[in-house]
N, C-alpha and C positions, 0 to 999 in steps of 0.2 A: 276790701276796704270797708270799714265800719263808718257809716256817716255820722257826722257831728249832729247832736240833737240837744236843743235847749229844753230840758225837762220842765223848767218853770213855764215856758211857753206851752208845752204840751199839757201841763196841769191847768193852766189858765184856759186853754182851748177846750178842755174837758168840762170845766166849770161853765164856760160859755154855752156848750152843748146842752147842759142841764137847764140853764136859764132859757135858752131858745126853745127847747122841748116843752118846758113848763108853760111858756107863753103860747106857743103855737097850738098846743093841745088843750089849752084852757077852754072850758065850755063856751065862753063868750067869744072866743076867737075862732078856732076851727075844730075844737074838741067834740062838740055835739054833732057837727056835720060829719066828721071823720068816723065817730062811733056808729052813726046811722048808716053811712055808706059801707063801712067795713063789717057791719053787723056784729059789733063787739057788745058782749053782755057784761053787766057789772060783775066784779069778782065776788065769789062766794065766801072766800076766806082771806085772811090778812096775807097769807103766803101768796095767793093768787094776785093780790093787789101790789105787793112789794117786789115780787120776783122780776117782773118786766122792768121795773125801775132800776134794780140792781144790775140786771143784764145790760140795760141801756147805758148805764154809767161805765161799766167795764168796757163795753164795746166802743163807747165814745173815746175813752182813753186810748184804746187800741187804734182807732181811726186817726186820732191826733198824732200818735206816735209814728204810725206808718206814713202819714202825710209829711211829718217833719223829716223823717229819714229820706223819703222820696224827693222832697224839696232840696235837701242838702245834696243829694246825688245829682239832681237836675242842674242845680246851680253850679256845681263843680264842672259838669259836662259842658253846659252852654255858656256859663259866665253871666255877666250883666248884673242887673239888680236882683237882690235876694227877694225883695217883695214881689217883683214881677215874676220871678221863677216860682214863687210860692203860689201866686194866683193862677198862673198858667198850668202848673202841675195839678193843682186842686181841680180846676175846671176840666182838664183832660181826664184825670182819674174819675171824676164824677160822671162825665159823659160816657166814657168807655166802660166803666165797671158798674157804678151805682145806678145811674139812670137807665142804662141799657139792660141791666139785669132786672130791675124793678119793672120796667115796661114789658119786657119779654114775659116775665113770670105772670104779671097781672093781665096781660092780653090773653095768655093761654088759660088762665083761671077765670076768665070772663068777668073781671072786675069792672066797675063803672069807671068811665073816663075821669069823672070828677075826683074819685078816690086816687087814681093814678097821678093826677096833677097835684093833689095835696101832698102825696108822699114824695114825689120827685122834687117838687119845689122846696119842701122841707129839707131834704137832703142837700139841695143846691145851696140854700141859705146856710146850712150847717157847715159845709166845706168852705164856703167863701169866708165866713167869719173865722173859722179855724185858720184858714190860709192867711188872712189879714194879721191875726195874732202871731202866727209863726213867722210871717214875712217881715213884720216890723220888729221882731225880737229874735234875730238870728243867734245861733250859737256863738259863744265868745271865741274870738280869734279867727272867725271866718270872713267877716266883712270889715 
C-alpha cells in the first residue's frame, strides 16, 4: 500500500520548517546561545555558510513527506480524526526517534543540558507545526 500524501501540505510544512528555523536560530532568539553552547564557529566560505541551509531544506522536505505518509497509514489503521492522527503520529515519532536519538547522542558526547533542550524543543516545535499543517490538509479523497 502506498499512502496518500498531500504534496501541497508537505511543501507548506517544508516552508514552515524554514520559517521556524530562521526564527528559532536568529541571534536575538536562540541563535547566539545555541552557537555558544554548540561551539559553532562562523563559516569561512560561502559554501560553508549555505551548505547546512540547503541540507536542512532537503531534510525538512523528507521529514514532512515521511510524516505525511506515516500519518496516512496511522489514520487508515486507527481511524478517527485525521488531525488527531497527525498530532499523535508526530509526537510518537518525535519521542521515539528524534528526541530519543538526540538525547542519547548528546549525553554520550557530553553536550550541555541547555543545548540538548534547545535542540529537542526545536524538533518538537517543528514536528507539531508540520503535523498541524498535514492534519488540517489531508490528501483528497481520504477524509
